[in-house]
N, C-alpha and C positions, 0 to 999 in steps of 0.2 A: 524498501531501502530507506534508511534514515539519512537525511542531509540537513544539518543544522536543526531547525525546528519544524521540519516537514518530512512526512513519510510518503514515499511514492510506491505505487503499484501499477501494473499495466495489464490490460486484457491481452493475453497471448494468442498464439496461432492454433492452439489445440482446437479440435473441431467443435463448433458451436453453430446454432442456427442463426444467430445474430450477435453483433457486438453490443447491442443495446440491452445488456443484461439487467436483471432486476436491481443489482447493486448500483448500476449507473443511473437507473431511473430513480432509485431511492435517494441518491445524492442530489439529483436535480430537484426533487420535491421537498427534501429536508436535509440540510447540510450538516446537522449535528451528527457527529460520528464518534465511535469509541472503537479502539483496537485493543484486544487482550492477547498477551503472549504469556504462556505459562510453561513451566518445566516440571515434569513429573519424574519421580524416582520411587522405587520401592522403599527406599530409606526416606521417610517423610521429613527428616531433619534437613534434607537438601531441596525441598520444594520451594518454588518461588513463582511469582507472577508480576507482570508489569502491565498497567492499563494506561492508555493514552486517550484523552478526550480532546476533541478539536472540531474544526470546521473542515468538512470535506468539499472537494470540488473536482471537476474534470479540468485537465490542463489543456486549454484551447490554443494558446499562443504557440506557433510552430517552433520558435526558438526555445521556449521553456520546455516544450514537449521533447525536443531533441536533446536538451540537457538532461532531462529526467531519464530518457532512454539510455543515454551514455552512462549515467550513474548505475542504472540497473544492469547494463551490459558489463560494466566493470566488476560487478559481483557475480552475475549469472552467465556462465560461458555460453549457454544456449542462446541468449539474446545477442551475442556477438555475431553469430552466423545467421540468425533469423530474428531481427528486431520485432518486438510486439506490434502487430498491425492495428490493434484496437485502441480504445481510449486509454489515456494515462490518468490515473486517479491520484489525488494528493490529499493528505490530511495535514492541515496547519495546526500544530500542537498548541493547545492552550493550557493543559494540565497533565501532569504525570502522577501516577500513584503506583506504589509497589508494596510487595510483601515478600519476604520478611523485611 
């Protein structure tokens, strides 16, 4: 979920052995992050991608976490009934790249 210059994601309630997933551990050990979103079509003239580079973090403050979950719930109906119980991850965007 994009909010201003920050992208939020949360570890949801799908079955896992732990909420301390590898991506959460990676953020703790190295906060440099990149997120790539692409669109594919058989018609290659319609292909595109966007890459975001930034600093990743877990959202630890209860108020900030609740605000991020509210943003996610506004977009994803599943989160309205069952808010994500795991960590909320954020990427503070430093640079955007895109093609075409």
